[in-house]
C-alpha positions as CSV (number, residue, x, y, z in Angstrom):
1,M,18.6,-5.5,-5.6
2,I,18.3,-2.0,-7.0
3,P,21.2,-2.4,-9.5
4,L,19.6,-5.7,-10.6
5,L,16.2,-4.0,-11.3
6,L,18.0,-1.2,-13.1
7,A,19.7,-3.7,-15.4
8,T,16.3,-5.4,-16.0
9,L,14.9,-2.1,-17.1
10,V,17.8,-1.4,-19.5
11,F,17.6,-4.7,-21.2
12,A,13.8,-4.6,-21.4
13,Q,13.8,-1.4,-23.5
14,D,12.3,-1.5,-27.0
15,T,14.8,-1.7,-29.8
16,V,12.7,0.8,-31.7
17,F,11.6,4.1,-30.2
18,E,7.8,4.2,-30.0
19,E,6.1,7.4,-31.3
20,T,4.7,9.2,-28.3
21,E,2.7,12.0,-29.8
22,K,-0.8,11.3,-31.1
23,G,-2.9,13.5,-33.2
24,A,-6.2,14.9,-31.9
25,E,-8.2,12.6,-34.2
26,T,-6.5,9.5,-32.8
27,A,-6.4,10.5,-29.1
28,E,-7.9,8.0,-26.7
29,A,-11.0,8.9,-24.7
30,P,-10.4,9.7,-21.0
31,E,-10.6,6.7,-18.6
32,A,-12.0,6.9,-15.0
33,H,-12.0,4.3,-12.3
34,L,-13.3,4.4,-8.7
35,G,-13.5,1.5,-6.3
36,A,-14.2,0.9,-2.6
37,E,-13.7,-2.0,-0.3
38,L,-15.0,-2.8,3.2
39,G,-14.5,-5.7,5.6
40,G,-15.0,-6.2,9.3
41,Q,-16.0,-8.4,12.2
42,Y,-18.0,-7.8,15.4
43,T,-18.4,-10.2,18.4
44,S,-20.4,-9.8,21.6
45,G,-21.4,-12.1,24.4
46,N,-18.6,-14.2,26.0
47,T,-16.0,-12.1,24.1
48,E,-16.3,-8.6,22.8
49,F,-14.3,-7.1,20.0
50,Y,-14.6,-5.4,16.6
51,L,-12.4,-4.9,13.6
52,L,-13.0,-2.7,10.6
53,S,-11.0,-2.5,7.4
54,A,-11.9,-0.1,4.6
55,G,-10.2,1.3,1.5
56,M,-10.7,3.2,-1.8
57,N,-8.8,3.7,-5.0
58,G,-9.4,5.9,-8.0
59,S,-7.8,7.1,-11.2
60,Y,-8.4,9.4,-14.1
61,K,-6.4,9.1,-17.3
62,W,-6.5,11.5,-20.3
63,K,-4.1,11.7,-23.2
64,R,-0.6,11.1,-21.7
65,N,-1.6,12.0,-18.1
66,K,-2.9,10.0,-15.2
67,L,-4.0,11.0,-11.7
68,G,-4.5,8.4,-9.1
69,T,-5.2,8.1,-5.4
70,V,-5.4,5.2,-2.8
71,A,-6.5,5.3,0.8
72,G,-7.2,2.9,3.6
73,V,-8.0,2.5,7.3
74,N,-7.8,-0.3,9.8
75,I,-9.2,0.1,13.3
76,G,-10.1,-2.4,16.1
77,S,-10.8,-2.7,19.8
78,S,-11.5,-5.5,22.3
79,R,-12.7,-6.1,25.8
80,V,-9.7,-7.3,27.9
81,D,-9.7,-10.3,30.3
82,G,-7.7,-8.5,32.9
83,D,-7.3,-11.3,35.4
84,G,-6.6,-14.0,32.8
85,D,-9.3,-16.4,34.1
86,G,-10.8,-16.9,30.6
87,L,-14.0,-15.1,31.5
88,L,-15.2,-11.5,31.2
89,S,-16.5,-10.4,34.6
90,E,-19.1,-7.7,35.0
91,A,-16.3,-5.4,36.3
92,E,-14.2,-6.1,33.1
93,R,-17.2,-5.5,30.9
94,D,-17.7,-2.1,32.5
95,V,-14.2,-1.1,31.5
96,K,-13.8,0.8,28.2
97,M,-12.7,-1.3,25.3
98,V,-8.9,-1.3,24.6
99,Q,-7.9,-0.3,21.1
100,T,-5.8,-2.9,19.3
101,A,-5.4,-1.5,15.8
102,R,-5.2,2.0,14.3
103,K,-3.8,2.7,10.9
104,A,-4.7,5.1,8.1
105,F,-3.0,6.1,4.9
106,L,-3.5,8.3,1.8
107,D,-1.4,8.5,-1.4
108,A,-1.9,10.7,-4.5
109,R,0.1,10.2,-7.7
110,Y,0.6,11.8,-11.1
111,D,2.0,10.0,-14.1
112,R,3.2,11.6,-17.3
113,Y,3.5,8.9,-20.1
114,L,6.4,9.1,-22.4
115,S,5.1,6.1,-24.4
116,D,2.6,3.3,-24.0
117,K,5.1,1.5,-21.7
118,D,7.1,4.4,-20.0
119,S,6.1,7.1,-17.6
120,L,7.6,9.6,-15.1
121,Y,5.7,9.9,-11.8
122,A,5.4,12.1,-8.8
123,L,3.7,10.9,-5.6
124,A,2.8,12.4,-2.2
125,G,1.3,10.6,0.8
126,A,0.7,10.4,4.5
127,L,0.6,7.5,7.0
128,H,-0.7,7.2,10.6
129,D,0.3,3.9,12.1
130,Y,0.1,4.1,15.9
131,Y,1.1,0.5,16.7
132,N,4.2,0.8,14.5
133,G,5.2,4.0,16.3
134,F,4.2,6.6,13.7
135,A,2.2,9.6,14.8
136,L,2.6,10.9,11.2
137,R,4.8,9.9,8.3
138,T,4.6,12.0,5.2
139,H,6.6,11.3,2.0
140,E,7.2,12.5,-1.5
141,Q,8.5,10.5,-4.5
142,L,9.9,11.0,-8.0
143,G,10.6,8.1,-10.3
144,Y,10.4,6.2,-13.5
145,S,7.9,3.5,-14.4
146,R,8.2,0.8,-17.1
147,T,5.7,-1.8,-18.3
148,L,7.8,-5.0,-18.9
149,I,4.9,-7.3,-19.9
150,S,1.5,-6.3,-21.1
151,T,-0.7,-9.2,-22.4
152,E,-4.3,-10.1,-21.9
153,P,-3.8,-12.2,-18.7
154,T,-0.5,-10.8,-17.4
155,K,0.9,-7.4,-16.6
156,L,4.4,-6.8,-15.1
157,L,5.5,-3.4,-14.0
158,A,8.9,-2.1,-12.6
159,E,9.7,1.2,-11.0
160,L,12.7,3.0,-9.8
161,G,12.6,6.3,-7.8
162,I,13.7,8.4,-4.9
163,D,11.6,8.8,-1.7
164,W,11.9,11.6,0.8
165,A,10.1,10.9,4.1
166,Q,9.4,13.0,7.2
167,E,8.7,10.9,10.3
168,K,7.1,12.1,13.5
169,Y,6.8,9.4,16.2
170,R,4.5,8.8,19.2
171,D,5.1,11.1,22.2
172,D,4.9,8.2,24.6
173,L,7.8,6.1,23.2
174,A,10.4,5.3,25.8
175,T,13.4,5.6,23.5
176,P,14.5,9.3,23.5
177,A,16.0,8.9,19.9
178,A,12.6,7.7,18.7
179,Q,10.9,10.8,19.9
180,N,12.8,13.1,17.6
181,P,11.4,13.6,14.1
182,R,13.7,12.7,11.3
183,Q,13.9,12.9,7.5
184,I,15.0,10.0,5.3
185,I,16.0,10.0,1.7
186,A,15.7,6.5,0.3
187,A,16.1,4.7,-3.1
188,R,12.9,2.9,-4.1
189,A,12.5,-0.1,-6.3
190,M,9.2,-1.8,-7.1
191,I,7.9,-4.8,-9.0
192,G,4.1,-5.1,-9.6
193,L,2.3,-8.1,-11.1
194,T,-1.3,-8.8,-12.1
195,H,-2.4,-12.0,-13.6
196,A,-5.9,-13.3,-14.5
197,F,-6.2,-17.0,-14.1
198,N,-9.6,-16.8,-15.8
199,E,-12.4,-14.2,-16.2
200,N,-13.4,-14.5,-12.5
201,V,-10.2,-15.0,-10.5
202,G,-7.0,-12.9,-10.6
203,L,-3.8,-12.4,-8.7
204,E,-2.2,-9.1,-7.6
205,E,1.3,-8.8,-6.2
206,T,3.4,-5.8,-5.4
207,L,6.9,-5.8,-3.9
208,E,8.6,-2.6,-2.8
209,V,12.1,-2.0,-1.4
210,Y,13.3,1.2,0.3
211,E,17.0,1.6,1.2
212,N,18.1,4.6,3.2
213,L,20.8,6.3,1.1
214,Q,22.5,7.7,4.3
215,D,22.3,4.5,6.2
216,P,22.2,1.4,4.0
217,E,21.3,-0.9,6.9
218,D,18.0,1.0,7.2
219,L,16.0,-1.2,4.9
220,R,12.2,-1.5,4.5
221,I,10.4,-4.1,2.4
222,L,6.7,-4.0,1.7
223,N,4.8,-6.8,0.0
224,N,1.1,-6.8,-0.8
225,A,-0.5,-9.9,-2.3
226,A,-4.1,-10.6,-3.1
227,I,-6.5,-13.0,-4.8
228,V,-9.5,-11.3,-6.2
229,A,-12.7,-13.3,-7.0
230,K,-15.2,-11.6,-9.2
231,L,-18.8,-11.9,-8.1
232,S,-20.4,-9.7,-10.8
233,D,-19.5,-6.9,-13.0
234,K,-19.5,-4.5,-10.0
235,F,-18.7,-6.6,-7.0
236,S,-15.9,-9.0,-5.9
237,L,-14.2,-10.5,-2.9
238,R,-10.5,-9.7,-2.1
239,F,-8.3,-12.0,0.0
240,S,-5.2,-10.1,0.8
241,N,-2.0,-10.1,2.9
242,A,0.1,-7.1,3.6
243,L,3.6,-7.6,4.9
244,T,6.0,-4.8,6.2
245,F,9.6,-5.6,7.2
246,D,11.5,-2.7,8.8
247,N,15.1,-3.6,9.6
248,Q,15.3,-0.6,12.0
249,P,12.0,-0.1,13.7
250,V,11.1,3.2,15.4
251,S,11.9,1.6,18.8
252,V,13.4,-1.7,20.0
253,D,10.0,-2.4,21.5
254,F,8.6,-2.9,18.1
255,R,9.0,-6.1,16.0
256,K,10.6,-5.8,12.6
257,L,7.9,-7.8,10.8
258,D,4.3,-6.7,10.7
259,Q,1.5,-8.5,8.8
260,T,-2.2,-7.9,8.0
261,T,-4.4,-10.6,6.5
262,S,-7.9,-9.6,5.5
263,V,-11.0,-10.4,3.4
264,T,-12.9,-7.4,2.0
265,F,-15.9,-6.8,-0.2
266,V,-15.0,-4.7,-3.2
267,A,-17.4,-2.5,-5.1
268,S,-16.4,-1.0,-8.5
269,I,-18.2,2.3,-8.6
270,L,-16.8,3.4,-12.0
């Protein structure tokens, strides 16, 4: 897959080199963006559980530079029917809720634009994903980004890079090998698509592939798809699905495929 994407980038290059330097009199004004999203559910009575999903993203672009950040959290707990009789007894209600979801992440990125369509980027991030076995996973990236299509309704982006990850796993995992922190150097390929069906409804799709350069069978695929429905100039609804496939999970006790489907309320602050 990675050689195929590389070939795509080569053939998509402009036949004429675009001038990258701009005079001070023609420089574009800085652009700032900040957005936040929130979704959740709470139930009490015959069943008791809550789920909270929140996120934010922001960017600041000036001249040929861009800084961006994205963060998110997903937590949830429920009251357990311990005896399986389909009812919550008073004794079961007195027991503390059992956590069923706990995930948080933060990424920060810098882009240096070589032209209107090309940039070099550096990224650093951290992830805590308890129910996938990660106490803490930090990573750093260097890579190249290329805009393949840029029209009014459609934008298509491709990226190639190197990812260096440091993984620390949960202390309570039964597999001894999984308890040892490890470092992974992986090749990264990404395709990102945004398309506006009309002025109120749009599609967002991102597909990432990570392949361990020391162990080619260690393959991770991340897919994030969303339909965004605009409610006003500042607010919208986001229907999203995040899929993660890990061919070599932290432990044999974890499944290779993990999905999260959510509906969140999005506010555009800037």
